[in-house]
Each structure stands twice: as C-alpha cells, then as structure tokens.
N, C-alpha and C positions, 0 to 999 in steps of 0.2 A: 956639408955631405948627406945630410938628412932630406933636406928640401930636395937635392937632385932626385933621391930614390923616391920620394915623394912624386914629383913629377915623372919619372920614369914609369912609375906604376900606373898613374892616372893615365897616361899617354896609351900605355899596352890596352887599358881596359876600354878607352874609345876606340881604339883602334878595332878591337875584337867585337867591340858592340856594333860598330859601323859595318864591318864585315857580316856578321850575323843577321843584321838588319836588311842589307842588300840581298842576302841571300833569302831571307822570309819573304821580301818583297816580289824577287822572281817567282817564289812557290806560289805564293797569293795570287800572282797575275796569271800564273798556270792554272790555277784552280777557278779564277772568275772568267777565264776566257772560254772554258770547257762547259757545255751543257752536260752535266751528271746525269739526269735523267728528265724526264717530261710527266706530268701531272696525266692521268688517265682521265680525260674528260671527254664528255659529247656535248653538243649544242649547235647553235648556228650563229655564224658572224656574218654580221654586213657592216663594215666599216670604210669602205672604199667611197670616195666622193662625197662624203656626209661630212657637214660641219660639227655635229654632236652625236655622241653615242650615249645610248642609254643601255644600262647593262638589266639582264634578266635572269631570274634563279627561279626553276620550277622543278617540281617533283616527276620528272619524266619517268624515271624506275622507283619502285617501292623500297628497296633495299640493296645493300652491297652484299657481294659473295664474302663470306668469312675469311681471313686470312688464313695461310698455313702455318700452324704454330711452329713448325720447325725451322720456319725461314725468319731469322732475327733482325733483319735488313729492313728498313722500312720502305714500305711500296706503297702507292696508289691502289686503292682498291676497285675493283672492276662492280659494276652494277648488274642487277637482274631484277627482271618483276616489272614487264613495261605497263605503265599506267596510262591509261587512255584518257583519265581525266586531267592528268598534269599536261600531257600531250596536247590537249585540246586549250588548255591555258596558255601555253607557250605558243599554240597556233595564232591565239587570239591578241596577243601583244604582238607580234608579226603584222597581222591583219590591221589591227589601230594603227601601227606606226605608217604602215603605207597609206590608210587613211587620210591620216595628218600631213603626210608629205602631199597628198594630191590635193589638198583643200588650200585656197588661195587666201583665207582669213587668218589663218594661223603658220606663223614664220614662212611667210612668203617667200623669203632671200635664204632660208636656210632649210635643210634636210637634215632628217634622223636616222640615225643608222642604231644598230643593236649588235650585242655581244652577249647572246644567251647560253647558260650552262645548265647541264643537270646535277641536282644536288642529291637525288636518289635518296631523299628522304632521311639523309643523315647528317650530322654536323660535319663531320670530317670533309666530304664531298662539298658542302657548302662553303667551307672555309677556304677548299683549294680554289675553287671558283671565284670566290671575293679576291684571293690573293692574285690570280691570274689577270683580274680587272685592273686592280691596281698596280700591278707591277709591268704588266704588257709583256711578260712572257712566262710560257708555260713550264717554269722550271721548277724541278722537286726541291732543290735547295736554293733560292733566290737571293740573289744581294740585293736587298730593299734599297730601290730608286725610285722616282717619279713615271709615271706614265709617259709614253711617247706617242704620236700619231693623233688621231682625232680625239676631241675633249669627251671624257666621260663625266657626266654631270649628274649622274643618278642613276639608283638600281631600283628595279621592281623585283620585289619577291621578299623572302626565299621560300614561300610554303609555309611549312609547319612554324608553331613558336619556337620551337628550341633552335631551329636553324636561323630564325630570325635574329633571334637574340644574340646566337654566336656572331652571325656576319654583321648586325649591327654595331657589336663593340668593336670589330676591326674598321667598319666605314666610318664610324665616328671620331676614331683617332685622325682621319682626314676632313671632316666635317662635310662627308659627302652624303646628300640625302637619300634616304632609303625609303621607297613607297610599299610598303605592304598591301597583300589583297586578300590574305587568309590567317594571317597570325592574330589571335585574338587574347593572348595572356595578358593578364593584368601589368605584369613586369615590364612590359614595353611602353608604358603610360609613366614611366619614370622620365622625367624631363632633364634629370640630370645625368643619369647614367646613359639614355638612349636619346639624346636630346636631336639627332638627326632621323629620328625614326617617325613615319608618317604611315598610315594605314586607312584604307577606303571601307574598311570592316571595322563594325563596333566592336568596344573592347568586352573583354568576358565579365566586366563589372556589370554591365547592362544585360547581359545573357543571365548571369547568374540571378540577377535580380528579377527577371522574367520568370525563370524556372522556379523561384520560390513562390511567385505570385500565382503562377499557376499550380504549383501543389496546395496554394492556400484555398484557390476556387474550386478545388474538387474535394476538399476538406481531409487530403492526406495527412497523416501524423507521423507515420513510421516510414521510412523510405533508407533504401540503399543506395550506396554512390561506388560506382566503378570508373576507375581513370585510368589512362594508359599512363605509362611510366617515363613521363618527360615533363616539361613546364607547362605545355597548354592543359595535359590532364591533372598533373596535381595542383597547379594554382587555380583552375577553373574550378575543382572541387572545393579547393579552400576557401576561394570568394563564395561560392553557394553556401558553404557551411556558416560563413560569417554573417550571411544575410539571414541566416535561421535564427540567430540570438534573441531570444525573446519572443518568439512566435509558437513556443509550445509543440515545435516539430522537431522530432529525432532521428536521427541517424541510426540505421540499424545495423548496417556494417558499412565499411570502407576498405575498398581494396583497389589494388592496381594490376594491371595486366601488362606483362615485358612487353618490351619493345623487340628483344631478340626472346625467341621462343624459348620458355623455361618450364618443363613440365610440373615441376614444382609450385611455383608461382602462380600458374594458371589452375592448377588443380586447387588452391586455396582460394582463389577467387570463386571458381565454381561452388566449393563445398560451402562457403559462406552465402551465397545465393541459394541453395538447397537446403540451407539449414536454418535460413531466416523464414518469419512469418511476413516479413515486408513484400508486399505485391507490385510495387511501385519502385523502380531502380533507375537513377541518372547516371547516364552513360555519356562520360566526358571523354571520348577520344575520335581519334580520326579514322575513315573506313579503312584506310591499310593497315592501321594498327588492330583492328577490331577483327580481322578476316579469320585468324586462328580462333578468335574468342567465340565467333559465331559458330565456327565447327565444333568447338567444344559443347555450346548450348545443343546443337542436334545431336551430337555423340550422345550425351547426358538425358536427352529428351527433357530438358525445361521448359515448361509451356507454364500458361498462367500467369505471365509477368507482363506488367505494363513498363515500356522503357522510355524515360524522357530524355530525349536525343540531342545534343548540340549541334550545331549547323554545321560540324564537320562532317557527320555521316547521315543526317536526316534526309539528304537528297542523293546518296550515293547508290547509282545503279549495281554496284559490285554488291552490297548487300540486300537492295530491294530485289531479290529474286522470288518466285513463288514456293520454292523448294524451303525457304527461310520464312515463310510466312507463318505458320504455325507456330513458331517460337517468337518472331518478332514482328509479327502483325498487330496492328492497333498503336504502333508507336505514336508518339506525338513530342514533337519538338519545334525549335524553332530554326527556320531557314532565313539565308539573306535574300532581301526582294526578288523576285524574278524579273529579268528584261528581256527586250529582244535586240538583237544587234543585227542592224541593217547588212546584207553582204556575206556574213560570217558562214553561213551554211554553205553558199558556193565555194568560197575560198578552203573551208575543210574538207570539201570533196575533191578540190584540186590538188591532190597529194598523190604522187605514183614513183616508186622506185627508180625507173626508167631516166627520170628527169635529171636525176644527179647519182651516179654509181657510188659517189663516196659519200652520200648521206646516211649514215649508218641509221641514225634514228629512224628515218623514213621505212629502210628496209625492214627493222626490226617490228616495226608498226605492221607493216604488210605480212611478216611472217608470223605474227602472233593472233593478226586479226583473221587471217584466211587459214591457219594450222597448214603452213607448208614451209618449203625452204626456197630462198630466192637462190636463183643458178647463179654459180661462181661467185658466191658471196661466202666472206669469212665472217659475216655477223652470226654467232651463236643462235640457236632456237630455242626458246623456252626453257632459259635457264633456270633452276629452281634448288637452291640449296639449304632449304629450311628443314628444320627437324620435324617431325609429324607428332599427332598425339601420342604416339607409343614411344617416343623418346628417341627413335631410329631416324636415320639421316634417308631423307626423299631422294629422288633420283638427282643424281649430280650434273648431268647434261643431256638433253634429250635433242634428237633429229629427227624431222618428218622425212617419212619415205616419199611423201609427195613433194614434188617441185612446183614451185608458183610459174605459173603461164603469163601473169601480167595482164591476163584477161579477165581477173576477178574483178566482180562490180561491187562498190563500196555500198551502191543502193541496197543491196543485198544483206548488208550487215546491221544488226541491231546492238551496238554497243555504246560505251558513254560519249567515246570520241563525237561521234555524229549525232548525238540525242542533243538538239539545240532548243528542246522545249522547255527545259530547266536551266536556263542561263543565269546563275546567281553569283558563285564565285568568279566565273568567266566576265560577267560584266563588271565586278570589283577589279579584274585584270586590267578592263579598258579604261575604268575611271582613273586608275593608279597612272597608265601612261597619259591619258588626256591632263592629268593634275601637272605633271612635269611639263607637259608640251606649252599648257596656258601660262605657268611661271616662266617659261622661256619667252613666252611672247611678251607677256609684261615686262621683262627685264630689256627684251632688245627694243622696245617702242616706249618703254616709259610712259605708259598710258596713264591719262588723267585718274583713274581709278585706284593706280596704285598707291599706298600709304606713303606720307611724306617721310617716315623714318627709313623706307627703303629706296629712297630717290637717289641715295648715294652708290647704291648698287648698279645703277642703270651703265651699261658700256654695252660694247660691242662682245658678242660671245663669244668671239675667241679667245679674248682676255677676263672674261667672267670668272670668278672662283666659286666653285661649288657652295661654300657658305653661304653666299648670296641668296641661292634659292631657299635655304633652311629659312631664313630671316623673313623673306617674301611668304612662303607657306603657312608660317603662323599668322599673318596679317590679311590675307585675302580669301577670297571664296571663288568658285567657279561653278559652272552648270555646263552640262553636254547636252545641247538641243533643247527639249523640253524636260528635262529630267530635273529632279529636286537639287536645289545649289548645295554643294559641297564646300563644308568649311571645317578647319580643324583647329581646336583649341591648343592651349599652351602646351600640352602633353601630347599632341600629333595625333589625338583621337577625332572621330568626326563629332558633330555637336548635335546631330538631329538625323533621325532615320526611323527606319518601324524593321520589324521581322515578322515575317508570314508564320504562323501557326499551323504546321503539317501533320497530317493525319495518315498513316499507312491504310491502305484499304486495298482490297483485291477486286479489279476488274474482271468479271467473270472469272476464271480460273487460270488465265495465261500471264496475267501483268499486274504487278504491284504499281500503283497509281499513289501519287502523292497529291491527297484534298486538303486544300486550306480550308481551314476550321475558325479562324481569327487572325487577330494581329496583336502585335506588340509594337505600339509608337513610344519613341523617347524623344527628349529635346532637353535644352538645357534647363528647362523649367517644368516638364511635367512627363512622367511616367504611366502609362495607361494599357491595362490589359484589355483587349475587346475580344470576347468570345459571345456571338450570338445565341441566343437561347434555342434557335432554330438550326444551330450547326448539327450535321450529322456526323457525328463522331463515332468511329467503329472501337469498340474495346473487345479485347482479345481474352473475355473471360468464359468463365461457363454459363454466367447469368445474361452475358453480352450486355451487363450496365456497367456502370462506373465502379472500378475495384476499388473493394473495401481494404485499404492497407493501415491496420493498426497493432501495435504491440497488445494492448488490451483493448477492449471494446469499450467505448465510453458508458461511466457508471452512469445508471440509468437514474430518474429522478428517485429521491427517496433514499438515496446512497451519497457517499462522499469518497473521493479517491485517497489512499494513503500511498505516498512514494515508497517504492522498496529501496531500502538502503544500499547504495552502489552500484543501482542500476538507473536508467535514462528516465525524465520525467514523464514520458510515455507509457513506463512500465509500471504500473500500479497494481494495488488491490482496492476492490469496492467494498466499502465496510459501512453497512447500514446506517442511516441515523438513529442517534438515543431516542427515546420517548420525548416529545414535546421539540423535537427539532426535525427540521424539514431540508430537503433541498428540491426546488422546484424546476430547475433546469437539469439537463444533463451534464456530466462531468464537471460538478461542483467540488471545489478543493475543500470548503468547511458546511456543515449544516448550520442554517439560520434557526436561531431559537423563536419559538412563537410567541406572541402576546399572553397576557396573563390571562386574557377571556379566550385563548385559543389553544388546541390542542392539534397534534400531528394525528393525520387520518392512517389507515391501515398500512397503506404504502409508504407513509411518509414524505409523501410529494407535496402536501398542501396541507396549511393549516386551516383548520375548520374551528367554530365555534363549539368551545366545551359545551356536554350536556349539562344543562342546568339542573341541579337537583333541588326540590322543595316537594312538600306534601300538596300535590294537585288535586283538583276536584274530580278529574277524571280515571284517577287510578283507583284501584280497588280498595285501597286502605283508606283513601282521601273520601270515596264515595261512601263507604261504611261511617265513617264517622259524621258525615254531614247528615246520613239518615239516621244515627242516632241522636245526633244534636236536634234535629227537627222533630223526631219523636218525642224526645224530652221536653222540648218547647211546647209540643201540643197538648202532652200530659198535664205539664204545670197550666197550660190555658185551658184544658177540660177540667181541672180542678178547680179553677176559678170560678169557670162557668157554674158549676156545682154549687159553688161557696156563694155565688151571685142568686141562684136560682132559690137556695134555701138559706138564706141569708138571716130569716127571722127565726129560722129554728133555735132550739137551745144551744145543739151541739155546735153551731157556727158561731154562735153569740159568746159560747165559753171562751173565758181566757183571751179576751180583747180580738173582735173581730177584723178589726182595722190593721192589726199587726200580721195576722194571716193572711189578707189581702196584700199586704208589703213583702211578706216571705214568698207568695206565688209570685208576685212581681218579679222579685229578685233573682227567684230560680228561673222566671223565663228568660231574663237579661242573661243570666249567666250562660245557660243552655246555648242562646243565640251567638253570645261572645265567642264560643268556641268556634265559630265559623269563620271569625277574622283571623284564626290561627292557619286556616286552612287557603290553599292558593299562593301564587307568587307573591313573596313579602314586597311590600312598598313601604316608603317614609311613614305614610299617612296609616297603614294598618299596623307596622310596627308601634307607633306612638299609640293607637288606640285599643290593641287588643289586650295589654297589661295593665292600662288604666279602667277598662270598662270591666276586666274581670275582677280587679281589686275594690272597685265601687260596687260592684255586683255582689259580692262577698259581704262588702261593709253593710250595705242594707241587710242582706238577707240576715248576718249573724247579730246585728244591732237588734233587728226585729225579734231575732229569738232569744236574743238578751233580755228584751222586756219580758218577753213570756217567761223565761226562767227566773228572772227576779219574782216575779208573781207566785209562780210556783214555791220560791224559795220562802216567802213571807206567809205563805199558807202554811209551808212546814213548820215554820218557827212558831203561826199561831196554834198551829196542833199540838207542837212539843210543849208550849207555855200553857197551854189550856185558856188562852186568852179567846175570848167571845168573839170581839172584832179588832183587825187590824185594817187601817184604811191605807189605801195608794192609789191615788188619783189617776186616771188614765193619761192625762196630759203628761205626767213625769215619764212614762212610756214613751210616749211620742218625743220628748225631749231626748231621752236616751239615744233614739234611734236618729234624731236630727243631729246632734251631738257628734254622735261617730260619723255619720255620712260628712259633715260638714270637717270635721279632721281630715278624713281619709281624702276629701278632693282637696283641701289646702296643701297636703305632701304631695298629690298626685300633680297639681298644677307646678310647684316648686321642682318637682322632678322632670316634668316636661320642658320646663325653661331652663334649668341648671345644666341638665344632664340626659337630654331627650335621646329616645332608642334611634336605631337607624340600621337600614340595610346592611348586611355584612356580607362578604365573599369568602367563604372558606375554602382555600385550593391546597393545603398542606396535607390534609388526610388521604385526599384521592385525586392524583393529578390529572385523570381524565374527566375529572367533574368539576363543576363550580357548585359548591353547595351554599345556598342563600338561606340566610339566616337572620334574624334581628339581633344585634346588638343591643344588650340592652342599656346601654350608657353604663350608668354607675351601679354596680351591684349594691353598695351600701344603700343608696336610695332605694332600690327595689326591694331590699331588705326590710327597711323602714315601711314601705308601702304595705307590703304583705305582713308586717310585722304588727300593724294595727288591726288585721284579719285574723292573726294568730291570737293576739290578746282577746280579742271578740271572742273566739270560739273556746278559747281556755276558760273565760268566764262563763260562758253558757254552759259549758261541760262541769265545771264546780258546782254552779246554783242548780243545774239538773239533776246532777250526780246526788247531792244533798237532799233533794225534794223527791227522789225517788221512792221514799219509804212512805210516801202521802197512803192514805186507805185504798182500797181496792179499785174504789170508783173514780180514782182519780189518776189515773194511767201515763197523761199527757207527759208527767216528768220522765218516766220510765222511756216513753219513746223517743224524747230528745235526747235523753241522756245516750239511749242505743244509737240514735241518728248522727249525735256528735262525735261518740267513741267510733263508729263507721266512717266519719269525716276525717279524723287524727290517723287511723289506720292506713287509710288510702294514701294521704298526703305524706304521712313519713314513709311509706312503701315509695311513694314518687320520687322521694329524693336522690337514692341510690340508683334507682332505674333511670331518671333524668340525665345522671351524670355520666353513666356509662354507656350512653348512645349518642350517635352522632346523626346530623343531617335531619331528614324528615322523619326518622323514626323517633328523634328526640322531642319534635313537635308533637308527635301522635303520641306520645307518654304523657306529655301535659295535656292534650286534650279528653285523653282517657281519665286522668285524674280528675279534669274539671267535670266530665261528665259522670263520671262514678260517685263523685262525692255528692253532686247535683241529685242524682236520682238516688242517692242513700238520703239525704236530706228530705226529698220529696216523698219518698215511700215511706218513711220512719212516722214523718210528722204527719202527713194527710192522710195516707192509705186506710188505717182503722178508722179515722172517721169518715172518710166517703164510703167506707165499708157498711157503716152504721146508718149513713143519711140515705144511701142508695138500696140497701140490702135488709137491713134492720130499722125500718122506719118507726115502727113500734118502740123501739128504745130512745127514739129522739125526743124524750120528753124532760122537762125541768127536773119532776121527781128523780128520773132515771140519773140524769146528768149531776144532780145535785146530793143525792143520797147514794147508801149502799145498793149495792145489786143483791137482790134476794138469792139465798143461797140455794134455791131451786132453779135457778136459771143461770148457774155458774159459765155456761157457754158466751153468755154476752159480754165482753170486756169494754169498758167504756174507755175512751181516752181523754176526756176533760178532766182535768183535776179541780177546776174551779169554773165557776160560771161568773161573767162579767157581763150584768144586763145593763143596758140603757134604756132606760122606760122615762118618759118626758123630759127628754134631753139632760136627765141628771145623771151623775156616776153614782152607782150602786157600789157599797163597799163590798169587798171579796167576803163572801159568808161560807161559812164551814157548819156542817153538822156533825156533832159528834156522834 
C-alpha cells in the first residue's frame, strides 16, 4: 500500500515537471525568436562576396550621451563629439583593405571584407561592437552562438587602451586575434591574460623609459605627473614612476583628470599644478581626454610650464592650436614614426554624403566640418552634453540654420581628417591590416618561410581557425614594401622601432608645427636617446632656456644636503660643511674630511694646504732675532779682536788669556747657534740646534769654571794668609777638556738613541700646522743640559765665594753678577717656554739664549774692554796686580789676579797683601 502511494506521488511529480518544462520551453522559444532591441551602433560593413572579414574598432566619436537617470531600463547609449582623427583611421583601414584586394601578390584567390564599428571612446560601446562581431546579430540581449556568414578571423582596434583591454578579454575567449594600433598600456603585454592581442605600436614600457631618459638628459629632478583616469594614463604614469627608482628624480605631484568631467577632480589637478614648484609635467592622456583640461589651463592662465607629452596627444591637431600655444607651447614628447601612405590623400577626399544617404557617419562628418545641416537628414548636428567649467550643462543639442548644399569644398577645410602630413597612428592602422593579411597569405600558401611549428595550421582559409593566426603571429615577421620589418615577441609587442621626439613650435603666428628634434631608438638589445646638440628646441619659459625644475636647488660646493623628514629626497636643506670638511661637487650627500696636511678653504669647497707655522726669517720677530744673533756674534768677535790686539797687555793676560779666548769663541758659537732655531725645521736642524747649544754652553761655562777656580784659590790664599798657592794652567785646560768631552759623549748618545725629529702639531690650531722639533727623549735632553746647569752652578759658587777679594780684584764680582743674570734668565725661561706654543715657543728659547749670552759677554768682558780701550793708562801690571790708589777710585779693575807666561813657564798666582 505504501509503495503504491509512493509510485503515485512520483508519477504526479513527473507529470507536473514535464508540463512545466513544456511551457517553459515554449516561452523560451518565444523569447529567442523575437529581437527585443538592437544596439545603437554606427560603422561600415562590406561582407558580401568576400572570403574573410576583418573587424575594426575606431573612436569615430569622442564620448557617449549620458543616460537619463529616470530610465531604469538598460539602453544602448548614443554617441556625440565627432572625432576627425578617428574617422581618418577608419578610412585608412578601408583604404588598406581595398589596396590589398587589388594586389596580386597577397591573397590572390581571396578578398577581404570589413565590419567596422564606432567605439565612441567608451568601454561599453567597444564591448557592444565586439559582441556584434562575434554573434552576428545586433541584439541587445543575444543568445550566445557562433557567427554565420563570412569568416571573421581578426579585429583591428580598438583605439584607447581601456577599450582594447575590454575587447581583448572577450575576443580572447574565442582565441580571435586582435591587432591594436594605438593602445600602449603595459597591461596588454600580459601574454596570459591577453594572449591574442598584438599591436603595431610600442608598449608604454618603452615610452616610459624614453621619458625618463629625456628627464635625465635635461637634468630635471622635480617633475609632476598628470594622467587620464583610465588604464592608459594610470599604468603609463605607474611605469614612468617605476623607471625613476634609484635615479634621484622625484615626483612633485601625481593627479588624474576625469574621463567624465568632474569640476572637483579637475580643480584638484589644477591646484596641484599651481601650488607646485615643478616646472616640468608629464602628461599621459589622449587628446580627447585633454580637451577640458586644456580649457582649464587657459581659464586659470597657467603658463611657464613644460609638458612632456605621450604619443597620444603630441601630434594632436585638436590641441595644437595657436590660441593654446602660450600655455602648451614648447611641449616635448614622443611620437610614432611618421610615414607616407600612397593614395590615401585622394581616398580621404573621395567622400560625400550624396553617395549614400544612409551613411550617417559621412553625413555627420559633413555637417561638423562645414557647420551646416544636411537636408532631409535625421542626423543631429553638433551634439554636446558635457558639463562646462562652471559645473552647468552646456547646450544639449544644436542645429545650424544654414543648410548644406553639397557644393562645399573639402580643399577649403583645415582639420585633422584631411591632414596627411603627420600620418603616424594612421600608419599603424595600415600596418595592423597588413599584418593580418600577410599571415593569411602565409597560411593559405604554406610558404617556405613559415616556421615548422605552424605547418600543421596550413589549410584552406574557409576551414582555418582563428587561433592558427595567433600562433603564426608570434613566429613570423613581415614588412610593408621598403619599411622596417615588423616582428612581434611573445607578449605581442613589436621588438624594434623608434620614436620621433617632437617639439611644439609656432610658425609665424598662425600655425603650431611639430618639429622633430631627436629620436629614441629601441630594440631587443639596445635603448638609445638621440638628441643632437644643434637641435633647436623651443622652451616656453621666461628666459627661453631649458626650464629649471627642482624642489630645492642643488647644494653648492661647500655644503651637503640633509633630507627633510617625511619629504622626497629631492627636497632637502643645504648645510655648510664643518671646518676641515669639504664638498667639491654640487649636490654632495656627505662632506669629505681633508687630509692631515690640508684644511678647508673659506668656501669649504676645496682642501688647501694648511698654513705651516714656524719662526721664519722673513717675519718681523724672526728677523729681529736674526739681527740680535748676528749683532751678538759681531760683538763677541769684536771682543776677540780687541783681545788679540792687546794680547800682551797685563789686563788680557790676567787670569788665563787662553780661557778668555775660549769663552769668546763659545759665546760666538752660542750666538750663531740661535740662527739654527729660526726657519723651517728640518731633521738636521732639529738634531743640530740643541747639541750645538749644549756644547757651546759647556765650552763657555767650563772655561768660566777654570777662571772661577783660580779666583776661588786666590780667595783661599788671601783668607789663610798663605803667600803662594800654585795651580798649573794645564789643570784649567783639563777642566775645560773633560767638561766638553763629557758633554760630547752625552750628546752623541742622545743623537744615536733618541734623536730629535720634525713634529707636526695639529691639535692646538686646526687651520695651521705648527712645525716643531720633537726633542726625542726629554730625559736625555735634561741630562744634556744638566751638565751645563752643573757647570753654571759650580761657576756661580766659586765666583760667589771669591767676590770678597781686595778691591782691585773685581773679576770675581763680575763673573758672579754674570752667572746670577744667567740663572735669572733661564729660571724665568722655563715657565715662559712651557706656556707658549708654536713659533713663540722657539722665540722664547732664542731670547733666553741671546739674553744669557749678552749677559755673560757684558759682565765678563765689558769692564776689561773699557779699561783696554778707554783707560789704557790703567792697563799696567802694578794696577792689575796691586790696590788702586784711593785718589783714583773711579778706575775699577776687573782682573782679580794676573797669570803671566814668561819664558813659556807657568807662573804661580801671586797675591800682594
């Protein structure tokens, strides 16, 4: 019972399901048999009696009419804004196909047809056109199915990058090859996502690299970027920025201009330009997108800018107008190479609305070109639904009061359509058509040059599959007549070519011309910017010179740049180099420290030799000391001469004449040794000066010691009332000899073990090098001069004791006074020497040497010379040997004793009570 119920339920369900399915099928059949609505498409079709169809997508209009927001039902938008340039591209495709059909060497057994649609520069219209090409019907809601009729084996188009991306994604599903002529975005180089897309124009990867090279060439480091709000502009600027990495070129601002006019977005871009110090701006957009932007520049009177143009607008007649030249004159950019197309000019002139009353595009072209309305035509005149700069809607539709007569002359027109002097993108259209034609020729004949991998694709064109063309396009190359061969890489990009570098200049005052000033060549292995030095580039600047575009001027030599936190590396602060550091080149990041012998100049831009400080002969202080030294030596020499002339007089013979000569010679040596202290120190002078001084003092003081010992013994005789006390003269000479020998031995050890050397002092004054003599070992030096100190001390003691001899023995007092002055000078010398630096330290030592030498010379020899020269009557044995009479107290004898050498025998010191 249960199973019967189950079977009954299942039966009822199946019946209901079948009945519902039948009704649904009938409704579906009604839906599929009725054309609900057609796409609103304009274009040209010639598919009858042709073996193969090539599709074409061109921006014949610049925009679509905005939809009515109250209409919620989807509709196919209408187009407005006739584009003469796009119309010329489309006509070029038709002309090229006709040219190929007439040739006998390409597809002689086949003819090409075309199906061309207007993309209106919008993605939606491009997609509608692509769907129609694939499906074969102009249905708004098509039932997806294969095409019928002639074979569609490729599509040319579809203008802008965003349109090509959209259509390529759809065509790629069917592996149908698409040949671009103007789309340059790097996105289309993706061989996975856009595997069936090829193009006869270089990728923006090449153009962006060329722009960077141009910026580098002119030394611009602070540039702005403006991009259209689509794939072409955004990815073009992105590629440009990517190439700037590591080049110390900064982006001042990066803004976009809207595809659909937005006052807010447009003003943001304008304010960025006005508020920036960047004088060079990269402008990545199509001429159609730039039209509102150009009006904004004119409205805000923004001049003194240099624009780097992309290939999409550098040759645009829509923008290159004399009234825009004050704002965009001097623009420099990259253009597709120019070419001449035989027969195209005549073909372009062969257009007239009367030839085909249903040719709405030709009628609209005629109306727009001659500013008239074609009689009995439903084609609207000069539609413009855009929003102007004030944010209000412009005219919605305008009609001309003047009717077209048909007698208007195309020769009188000056517009982009008829201008064949700058066929650049137009030539790319021709190359794209030829590319497909040559591949079809290869496949139809299986030519010998076809790669082996594509042999399996050879077949009749009627049975060929579109994907076969894709494989061949990757493997072969072709060339049109004598032009450069065209070859595609695995990404569908051309492998070699060049850009023309154009500069906007004004010819007279009526026409803007595009002057070629250089080239940018690219190939698989080489990228090269060529800008001849003699190229005449017009710069739209106040000075008519290359614009200066920096955030901060390059730091001059003598300073370094400090990057400000949170800012671009091109925005920095220039900080002067510290003392002793320099930056020789502009724009240095760090200052370089000078070598130890160098110092920074006043500008800190160069290391110069430090001023070397030493006591020089030619300066006042050094010259004064030299004069004093020479004067002292001359005085000592004069005393010696006096002593030689009066060597037999009692006063000279008194107290050992030979020791007096030795003292004079020693003082002469000491005086002259001070000259070694003056001048630039050298190794030899450092070693000679202290040793010479020490030996000179040793000779002088030991000789004085011989004299003072004689005085001391005389004093002892006087004190002990002893009549005679002998001291042979040879003993006095031995004292001198031993003292000098000891000093010499110590000096030799000093020179061998710790010799003095030249020493540079740099710590005290960084801008100077103080040259001094490093005395080697202070301990050794103290020992060297310690001998002299000991001799001086003994001299002082012995002379001090002998100072109380009778009045006619004054030499002891004079020596005592001389030694006292000697000690005072050298004791005062020590703190003065230690507290001075550099040349003044040397000057203090020389002064002490000269002062002590003058003191000894004056105290010991001045009184005797006075007697010898001015009081010769007193230079007698009686006067020298006895007391001075009380009546002549003015004469002060200086000899304490007399030592006479008669008959070459030594006579004992004699004292008379």
